[in-house]
Phi, psi and omega in degrees: 000142177294154178294149179289144179290329180199164176268158177258153177302141178284140175279156186289149171246116187272127176299148177251125185300127177083005180230159180261016178244160180241160181255109178283133183269126180262291180236154176235117175252143182233136179267131179264145171055053182261002172234126185300321183293324178290319177302320181292320181291340177266004177080024183239158173260151179280134172272106184269003177279325181194148174292160172231163194222157162223167183240157175226143182287133179297330181293343179267002181272153175227163178273162183305150178070019173292151172248116189232156176283157170298134189284154179286159169080012181218152173235014183211077185265120186248150169267151170216118180272133186215156167273128176253139181249127181254121182276148179231013181210159175281132176219141176215129183050054190290142165282164176305318178296317179293325177297314180295321181289341183279348184281123175276314182191186183224154176208162172279143182215153172246129173255093182280141194220130170279090190297321183295323179288320178300314182295318179300315181292323179297318180297332179267006180056045178241163180301158185270009192308316181297329179280327190253318186263078183242158179301135182066020189273351174235127181241129190238130173274168175302147180280146168252121177305143188302321186287350182258004180234144184270022183238188356277136175215261182245027180296148178286135173241133186209162176212143176230150175240121182054038177085359181254127182293129179242326180233139179201123180200192173233153179296339177292349177279352178298137178289313180252124181287169177302318178299314177305313185296313182295318179300316183288310183299325181287356171278351181241341180225149167278094183289152188208166175305139186098349175279129174251140176236116173272129196261014177103165187239145176280179180296161177107009179297155181189177188274151172233163184232168174306137180093349179286150175242127184249136175217136181219161180201168174223134184310127177089355178246152174299142184286162178240145181218157177208139174239131176269122181305146178295146180294141181277000000 
């Protein structure tokens, strides 16, 4: 084979708590409107017939506590705190038992969003890519192996900006459970190890500015953080 003309950015490898191995991220799927209160605050109704999804490039993800610049092209940059599910097995058209068995672990994640661009594209009935799939737009905390965590059930999920609580709910408020999501999504994709699924955000999303510090958590999982570099 001929030599490559150039190298591609490396995708993140997420540390696994208590282990000396890392979890390489392949694909990132995100569930939209999975908390009724968040859907309502965005002026949307929940589709209770089936979950829906968008994707984010793994190459645009960063690990927790990164310091990143305020992104270009937006004046309304939002945080969204989420539970991420890391798959460790191949599943296709999964049964509930197979879906549960396919989970390797869980982590806290931030789905950062250029909200003004997302809304603009939505109003024009166009894809959300400019709003959602941005550089440094997914932030990942270390993974907790599934067998070492007691969730997901009714654990508290929260987020603060500069020490002030902005989001607070419980995972039991998710409309579609992790098992539901894997069963449904595996009807459209051959899911595999390295696939991450972000399961939606609760109410309380809002804008951040240069210099802000974001921190979020879920009971029993390592917290996730992001700092927006001060404006030059």
